[in-house]
NULUMDO-487513 format. One record per residue (C-alpha): residue number from 1; residue in one letter; x, y, z. Coordinates in nm, 4 decimals, padded with zeros to 6 digits. Example, Ala and Ser with C-alpha at 12.3 -4.5 7.8 and 13.67 -1.06 7.14 Angstrom:
# NULUMDO-487513
n:1 | res:A | px:01.2300 | py:-00.4500 | pz:00.7800
n:2 | res:S | px:01.3670 | py:-00.1060 | pz:00.7140
This chain:
# NULUMDO-487513
n:1 | res:Q | px:-01.6994 | py:-00.1801 | pz:01.1096
n:2 | res:A | px:-01.5228 | py:-00.0466 | pz:00.8047
n:3 | res:Q | px:-01.1600 | py:-00.1835 | pz:00.8106
n:4 | res:L | px:-00.8351 | py:-00.2589 | pz:00.5929
n:5 | res:A | px:-00.6669 | py:-00.5762 | pz:00.6144
n:6 | res:E | px:-00.3122 | py:-00.6133 | pz:00.4729
n:7 | res:S | px:-00.1268 | py:-00.9220 | pz:00.3865
n:8 | res:G | px:00.1962 | py:-01.0159 | pz:00.1868
n:9 | res:G | px:00.4911 | py:-00.8798 | pz:00.3648
n:10 | res:G | px:00.7799 | py:-01.0629 | pz:00.4488
n:11 | res:L | px:01.1725 | py:-01.1084 | pz:00.3989
n:12 | res:E | px:01.3055 | py:-01.0711 | pz:00.0816
n:13 | res:Q | px:01.6511 | py:-01.0130 | pz:-00.0797
n:14 | res:A | px:01.7789 | py:-00.7246 | pz:-00.2658
n:15 | res:G | px:01.6624 | py:-00.7464 | pz:-00.6343
n:16 | res:G | px:01.3467 | py:-00.9600 | pz:-00.5298
n:17 | res:S | px:00.9859 | py:-00.8983 | pz:-00.5546
n:18 | res:L | px:00.6894 | py:-00.8997 | pz:-00.3058
n:19 | res:R | px:00.3179 | py:-00.8233 | pz:-00.3713
n:20 | res:L | px:00.1074 | py:-00.6736 | pz:-00.0874
n:21 | res:S | px:-00.2651 | py:-00.6969 | pz:-00.0725
n:22 | res:C | px:-00.5014 | py:-00.5031 | pz:00.1164
n:23 | res:V | px:-00.8839 | py:-00.6137 | pz:00.1517
n:24 | res:A | px:-01.1349 | py:-00.3497 | pz:00.2457
n:25 | res:S | px:-01.4691 | py:-00.4601 | pz:00.4178
n:26 | res:G | px:-01.7590 | py:-00.2719 | pz:00.5583
n:27 | res:T | px:-01.7329 | py:00.0154 | pz:00.3134
n:28 | res:T | px:-01.7893 | py:00.1273 | pz:-00.0674
n:29 | res:F | px:-01.4506 | py:00.0327 | pz:-00.1897
n:30 | res:S | px:-01.5210 | py:00.1437 | pz:-00.5455
n:31 | res:R | px:-01.5751 | py:00.5147 | pz:-00.4266
n:32 | res:R | px:-01.2478 | py:00.5297 | pz:-00.2139
n:33 | res:T | px:-00.9083 | py:00.6537 | pz:-00.2894
n:34 | res:M | px:-00.6540 | py:00.4003 | pz:-00.1806
n:35 | res:D | px:-00.3068 | py:00.4508 | pz:-00.0539
n:36 | res:W | px:-00.0150 | py:00.2635 | pz:00.0463
n:37 | res:Y | px:00.2216 | py:00.4314 | pz:00.2997
n:38 | res:R | px:00.5330 | py:00.3121 | pz:00.4670
n:39 | res:R | px:00.7408 | py:00.3888 | pz:00.7781
n:40 | res:A | px:01.0855 | py:00.2897 | pz:00.8682
n:41 | res:P | px:01.2373 | py:00.3143 | pz:01.2232
n:42 | res:G | px:01.3260 | py:00.6774 | pz:01.3008
n:43 | res:D | px:01.1572 | py:00.7927 | pz:00.9687
n:44 | res:Q | px:00.8579 | py:00.9878 | pz:00.8922
n:45 | res:R | px:00.5613 | py:00.8183 | pz:00.7171
n:46 | res:E | px:00.5998 | py:00.8292 | pz:00.3454
n:47 | res:L | px:00.3147 | py:00.8082 | pz:00.0847
n:48 | res:V | px:00.4516 | py:00.5297 | pz:-00.1561
n:49 | res:A | px:00.1536 | py:00.5040 | pz:-00.3924
n:50 | res:R | px:-00.1980 | py:00.6244 | pz:-00.4505
n:51 | res:V | px:-00.4899 | py:00.5175 | pz:-00.6735
n:52 | res:D | px:-00.7981 | py:00.7079 | pz:-00.6945
n:53 | res:V | px:-01.1618 | py:00.6210 | pz:-00.7794
n:54 | res:D | px:-01.0805 | py:00.6600 | pz:-01.1608
n:55 | res:D | px:-00.7731 | py:00.4681 | pz:-01.1690
n:56 | res:N | px:-00.5466 | py:00.7909 | pz:-01.1618
n:57 | res:I | px:-00.2147 | py:00.6709 | pz:-01.0016
n:58 | res:E | px:00.0776 | py:00.8429 | pz:-00.8181
n:59 | res:Y | px:00.4132 | py:00.7179 | pz:-00.6818
n:60 | res:A | px:00.6714 | py:00.8440 | pz:-00.4606
n:61 | res:D | px:00.9914 | py:00.9270 | pz:-00.6505
n:62 | res:S | px:01.1753 | py:00.6649 | pz:-00.4588
n:63 | res:V | px:00.9652 | py:00.3773 | pz:-00.6079
n:64 | res:K | px:00.8909 | py:00.4993 | pz:-00.9419
n:65 | res:G | px:00.9756 | py:00.2389 | pz:-01.1990
n:66 | res:R | px:00.9832 | py:-00.0474 | pz:-00.9492
n:67 | res:F | px:00.6623 | py:-00.0493 | pz:-00.7723
n:68 | res:T | px:00.2974 | py:-00.0691 | pz:-00.9311
n:69 | res:V | px:-00.0250 | py:-00.0143 | pz:-00.7428
n:70 | res:S | px:-00.3559 | py:-00.1564 | pz:-00.8820
n:71 | res:R | px:-00.6935 | py:-00.2083 | pz:-00.7610
n:72 | res:D | px:-00.9660 | py:-00.4672 | pz:-00.8150
n:73 | res:N | px:-01.3034 | py:-00.3337 | pz:-00.7159
n:74 | res:A | px:-01.4868 | py:-00.6636 | pz:-00.7599
n:75 | res:K | px:-01.2464 | py:-00.8039 | pz:-00.4818
n:76 | res:N | px:-01.2408 | py:-00.4904 | pz:-00.2692
n:77 | res:T | px:-00.8713 | py:-00.5209 | pz:-00.2944
n:78 | res:V | px:-00.5744 | py:-00.2749 | pz:-00.3702
n:79 | res:Y | px:-00.2272 | py:-00.4236 | pz:-00.4454
n:80 | res:L | px:00.1173 | py:-00.3006 | pz:-00.4294
n:81 | res:Q | px:00.3573 | py:-00.5120 | pz:-00.6510
n:82 | res:M | px:00.7130 | py:-00.4496 | pz:-00.5421
n:83 | res:N | px:01.0049 | py:-00.5327 | pz:-00.7792
n:84 | res:S | px:01.3740 | py:-00.4553 | pz:-00.7677
n:85 | res:L | px:01.3612 | py:-00.4401 | pz:-00.3837
n:86 | res:K | px:01.6343 | py:-00.2420 | pz:-00.2165
n:87 | res:P | px:01.7255 | py:-00.2722 | pz:00.1576
n:88 | res:E | px:01.5836 | py:00.0958 | pz:00.1945
n:89 | res:D | px:01.2451 | py:-00.0385 | pz:00.0991
n:90 | res:T | px:01.2535 | py:-00.2009 | pz:00.4322
n:91 | res:A | px:00.9812 | py:-00.0514 | pz:00.6379
n:92 | res:I | px:00.6109 | py:-00.1254 | pz:00.7674
n:93 | res:Y | px:00.3824 | py:-00.0764 | pz:00.4830
n:94 | res:Y | px:00.0149 | py:00.0569 | pz:00.5748
n:95 | res:C | px:-00.2940 | py:00.0438 | pz:00.3447
n:96 | res:H | px:-00.4866 | py:00.3703 | pz:00.3851
n:97 | res:S | px:-00.7934 | py:00.5516 | pz:00.2625
n:98 | res:P | px:-00.8398 | py:00.9184 | pz:00.3082
n:99 | res:R | px:-01.1356 | py:01.0707 | pz:00.4578
n:100 | res:S | px:-01.4169 | py:01.2290 | pz:00.2438
n:101 | res:F | px:-01.7589 | py:01.3835 | pz:00.2961
n:102 | res:L | px:-01.9306 | py:01.0486 | pz:00.2982
n:103 | res:Y | px:-01.6270 | py:00.8245 | pz:00.4391
n:104 | res:G | px:-01.4052 | py:00.8328 | pz:00.7253
n:105 | res:E | px:-01.0267 | py:00.7770 | pz:00.7317
n:106 | res:L | px:-00.9073 | py:00.4321 | pz:00.7512
n:107 | res:W | px:-00.5698 | py:00.2685 | pz:00.8129
n:108 | res:G | px:-00.4732 | py:-00.0986 | pz:00.7907
n:109 | res:Q | px:-00.2525 | py:-00.2619 | pz:01.0648
n:110 | res:G | px:00.0640 | py:-00.2641 | pz:00.8677
n:111 | res:T | px:00.2580 | py:-00.5470 | pz:00.7206
n:112 | res:L | px:00.6586 | py:-00.5759 | pz:00.7576
n:113 | res:V | px:00.8695 | py:-00.5933 | pz:00.4575
n:114 | res:A | px:01.2291 | py:-00.6499 | pz:00.5213
n:115 | res:V | px:01.4846 | py:-00.6473 | pz:00.2345
n:116 | res:S | px:01.8197 | py:-00.7939 | pz:00.2998
n:117 | res:S | px:02.1369 | py:-00.6866 | pz:00.1015
């Protein structure tokens, strides 16, 4: 019943911007840590950004200064604002929430971000 639904991916040129959204349903969103992961073909899954229940935020070194994660608990939504996009940002981006004592792990379906040079 609990699920995550992503949107906002697409094609963008290098230097451009995209904003990804992830809407949670069937769960207590405000009590969940929310993550953005990405996976490029042939690469391992990478944690891009994390925002916890207290709005503590972590970023991968590869996106620091370019990406911004935020959450709106009233809308059950976490965002990833991606600026100054690079071709190496091309990947499928996944919304994720880790398992806790009360809540099971959740994964979104993924949304493709393609950055052309």
